[in-house]
N, C-alpha and C positions, 0 to 999 in steps of 0.2 A: 639662707633659709629656701627649706628646699618644698616646693609646687608643685602638682604635673607632672615630675618626673628632670623638671629642668633645677637650676642652680643658683641662690646670688649672694651677695654677700655683701656685708656694712664692717668697713675698713678689715685689716690685714694684718694685726698684732706690729708687733717690735721687732725691727733686726740688729745683733751685735753679735758679741763673741762668741766667735763658734754655735751661733742657732738664730735658725731665721723661722721664726712665726707661719710668716708663710709657706717653708716649706718642709719647714718643720712635719706641723699642723694642719693647717688649710689642705694644700695638695697631697697629703700621703692621706688626713681622713676623704676630702674628695677623689682619688683614686679608689681609696676601699668603696669607695659607696658608688665606682662606675663612671662617674665624673669626668670627661675629658676635655669640658668646656663653660667658661662659666656666662648666664645667661645678663646676668647684671652685676656691674659692684660698682659698691659706693662709698666712696672714702670721704673720711668728714672734713679730715685735712690736712698738712703736711709730717704734723707733728710723727716722728720718727716711731711710737708707742701704738702710732696708729696704722701710715701707711709701709715703717720700715720694711712688710711681707711684700709689698707691690712687686719689688723686682720678677720674687721666685716664681709667682701667681704669673705673672705676662709670658715669663721664659718657660712654664711648661703646664699651661691653659691654652681653650682658645678664647676669650675675651669678648663678650657682647659688647651689651650697652653700658655705659660710664659716663658717673655724673661722679664727679668734684667739689669738696670746697674749695680748694686752690691748686693752681698744676703742680705738678712730685715729675720730677727727673726723669721717673722710671714710669711713668705713663706715656706722656709729651701733652701736645694740643688735647687737653678734654674734656665734655661739657660740663658749667658748671652745674651743681645745683643752686637753686632760685625758687626762693615760699611762691608757693601757691601753685605750683607745678606740680600735676597728678599723674602719677602714670600707672595703666594697667597692668598686669602680669601673671598671669594664671591662677585666677580668678583671685587677685593678691594685688591691692591698690598700694603704691607708693605718696602719699603724699608729702610734700616734702614745704617742712612749717620754715625754718630759718635756713640758708642767712636772705638779709628784703635787700643786700647791695652785692653780689652774685661773686665771689672772689678776694673778698674783703680777707680775708687771711686768715691765721693762728687763732686759737678757742675762740674768740667770741665768736670765727666763723666761720663754725664749723655745721655742717650739713646735719638739720632738725630735719630726723623724719619716722613718721606714724606712720606706720604697716598697719595693714583693716585685711584680715583675713574672718572669711565665715562668720561675723560680725565681735568676733577680737579685737584688741588693737595692741599694740606693740611701739612707744616710747623708744626713738631712739637715738644720744644726746652729746653723742663724740665729748669735747673736751668745754661744752659751754659754765659761764659761769655765770652768777652776780647778773651781772650787766642787761644778758643776753636772758637768762630765767625772768626779770622783771617785766622787757621788750615783749613774751610772749607769753607770759602773765598778765597785760592791758591792753594784748592784742586777744587773743583765747576767750583769757575769764575763765566757768567752767566747762567750754567747751577746750580745756586742755586733757580734760580725763583722762584716763588710759590705765586700760588691765592691767597691761608690762610698765615699767620705766627701765629700760639699761640705764642707772645711776650716773651725773655725769662724773665726767671726769676720774672715773676711779674710786667717788666717795672721798673727795678733799670739799674739806670745811670751807672753801672759797663758792662752792656752786650748793646746789640742793635746798638752795632760801625756802625757810618756813611760805614762802609764801604760793613758790614751786610747788612744794610736797603737796602742803596741801591743793592747790585745783587739778592738779594732775593726779592725786591721791591712786595711787594705783594699786590696784589687790597681789599685788606679786613688783620685790625692788629688786634686780639682777644687778650685782656691781664685781665687772672686774679687775682684781685686785693679785698682785701677786703677796703671796708667802710670807713675810715677813720683809716687808719689802723696806726700803728708807722711807719715807713719807708716813710714813704711822695708816694709811690707807686700809680699809675704809676709819675715816672718825667717828669715833663713839658718837658722838653726839648727831652725824647725821643718816646711822643706824638706826638710834632715835628717831627721828623727825619722820624717818618713814615708818619704822615702827608704831605710832602716837597717833596718826591716821589706821591704821591696822593693816600695815602691807607685810608680808608673809617677805621676808629680807634673805634674800640669799649673796656668798660671795664665794668665790672661785678660789680663791685661798685655799679655805675651809672645802669644798664641793669637787675643787677638780673640775673639767666641763661639765656645762650644766646646756641641759636638750630640752629647750620647752619645745610643745610638738601641739597643736592646734584643730582639734578634732574637727570633723564637716559642723555638727549642733556648735559648734561653740567654745566647748571644753577646753580647759588648758592645762597639760601633762607638763608638772615639773619637778625634773630630776635630775642628781648629779653625776658623776663617776663612781664616786668614793661612798654614794649611798647604795651604790648597785653592787659595786662587786668590791669597794673596801682599798687595803691598802693588800697588794702583794703580798707583806709578813700578816696579817690576820688569814690568809686561807690555810687550813690544815691540811696537810695530807697523811696519808694513811699507806704507809709499809706492811 
């Protein structure tokens, strides 16, 4: 999240054999953009697919304020996400909707944050499942509506229940899922649920990095890396 010459991050991606999203993607991207500091870091929960890159962020960047769904070894003791907290930052507001019990941990304890910017809203959901979705729908009802949702749990069918999709009613649904991942995410039925409420569904497996821009008048611009640049072998070279 870039605003006012500063940057914030929600989750840090996985670390695995020979690859680390924190270093290979986030740190490289931020340095390319001229940043040496993260003003805010929010880590939804300790699952390695969401927190694995935090170690490299800490090693390579100055970290300002932090909120976590559960304590992570790489970050030390940090303030916990808590429903009801609102934080203003560079004309952007972070509204924490979940968890009700800070530090509950696990997928269902993921930080759920609604980002408000220029009249637009973006719902960040971590790995919440049906149980937490039911609570959010019960507590917020139609007020859960958002312009953009980062689809829970990479498009798993144990999340994105019909009630949650209808209540959030996003115009855009962005799904972070690896190409030909072993879980088959996103599940086709999940994609269909979002399409049924009129959402434009974008998937990183097909588009690469997805960039979302919110203009000052609230206009949303969404573009994928591959839509802009294609693959390297699509480029024509004339000799």
